[in-house]
C-alpha positions as CSV (number, residue, x, y, z in Angstrom):
1,X,55.1,236.2,160.8
2,X,56.7,233.0,159.6
3,X,60.0,233.9,161.2
4,X,61.6,230.6,160.3
5,X,60.9,231.0,156.6
6,X,62.1,234.6,156.7
7,X,65.2,233.5,158.7
8,X,64.4,235.9,161.5
9,X,66.0,233.7,164.2
10,X,65.8,236.3,167.0
11,X,62.2,237.1,166.3
12,X,60.7,234.9,169.1
13,X,63.2,236.3,171.6
14,X,62.3,239.9,170.8
15,X,58.6,239.7,170.0
16,X,56.7,238.0,172.7
17,X,53.2,238.4,171.2
18,X,53.4,237.9,167.5
19,X,50.7,239.2,165.1
20,X,50.7,239.9,161.4
21,X,48.2,241.2,158.8
22,X,47.7,237.7,157.3
23,X,46.6,236.3,160.7
24,X,44.3,239.3,161.1
25,X,42.8,238.7,157.7
26,X,42.1,235.0,158.5
27,X,40.6,235.9,161.9
28,X,38.3,238.4,160.1
29,X,37.2,235.8,157.6
30,X,36.3,233.5,160.6
31,X,34.5,236.3,162.5
32,X,36.8,235.9,165.4
33,X,37.0,239.6,166.4
34,X,34.3,240.3,169.0
35,X,34.6,244.1,168.6
36,X,36.1,246.8,166.5
37,X,38.3,247.6,169.4
38,X,39.8,244.1,169.4
39,X,40.5,244.4,165.7
40,X,42.1,247.8,166.3
41,X,44.3,246.3,169.1
42,X,45.5,243.5,166.8
43,X,46.4,245.9,164.0
44,X,48.2,248.1,166.5
45,X,50.1,245.1,167.8
46,X,51.4,244.5,164.2
47,X,52.8,248.0,164.1
48,X,54.3,247.8,167.6
49,X,56.0,244.5,166.8
50,X,57.4,245.8,163.6
51,X,59.0,248.7,165.4
52,X,60.2,246.5,168.3
53,X,61.9,244.0,166.0
54,X,63.3,246.4,163.4
55,X,63.9,249.5,165.4
56,X,62.5,253.0,165.4
57,X,65.1,254.3,162.9
58,X,64.8,251.4,160.4
59,X,63.4,251.9,156.9
60,X,60.5,249.8,158.1
61,X,59.6,252.4,160.8
62,X,58.8,254.9,158.1
63,X,56.4,252.5,156.4
64,X,54.9,251.5,159.8
65,X,54.1,255.1,160.6
66,X,52.4,255.6,157.2
67,X,50.4,252.4,157.6
68,X,49.5,253.3,161.2
69,X,48.2,256.7,160.2
70,X,46.2,255.1,157.4
71,X,44.7,252.5,159.7
72,X,43.9,255.2,162.3
73,X,42.1,257.2,159.7
74,X,40.1,254.1,158.5
75,X,39.1,253.2,162.0
76,X,38.1,256.8,162.8
77,X,36.0,256.8,159.6
78,X,34.3,253.5,160.6
79,X,33.6,254.8,164.1
80,X,31.8,257.8,162.5
81,X,29.7,255.4,160.4
82,X,31.8,255.3,157.3
83,X,31.9,259.0,156.6
84,X,35.2,260.1,154.9
């Protein structure tokens, strides 16, 4: 998260371990994840940080829950060998 560009001045105070989907994408391109579990953990960190910073009742929380459910479904499918 480019918190300076987005003018989220309190972000580093609230979120101690930043992670975003753009960083995950770059790390995937560079083969930096050593396991599916490490990738899954990074994705979960994105969702947790979004809720931590924006709050459980924010409009973002609804989107986070939808994206979290989709990610969990995709990871479960991958764990089964790509079956739907």
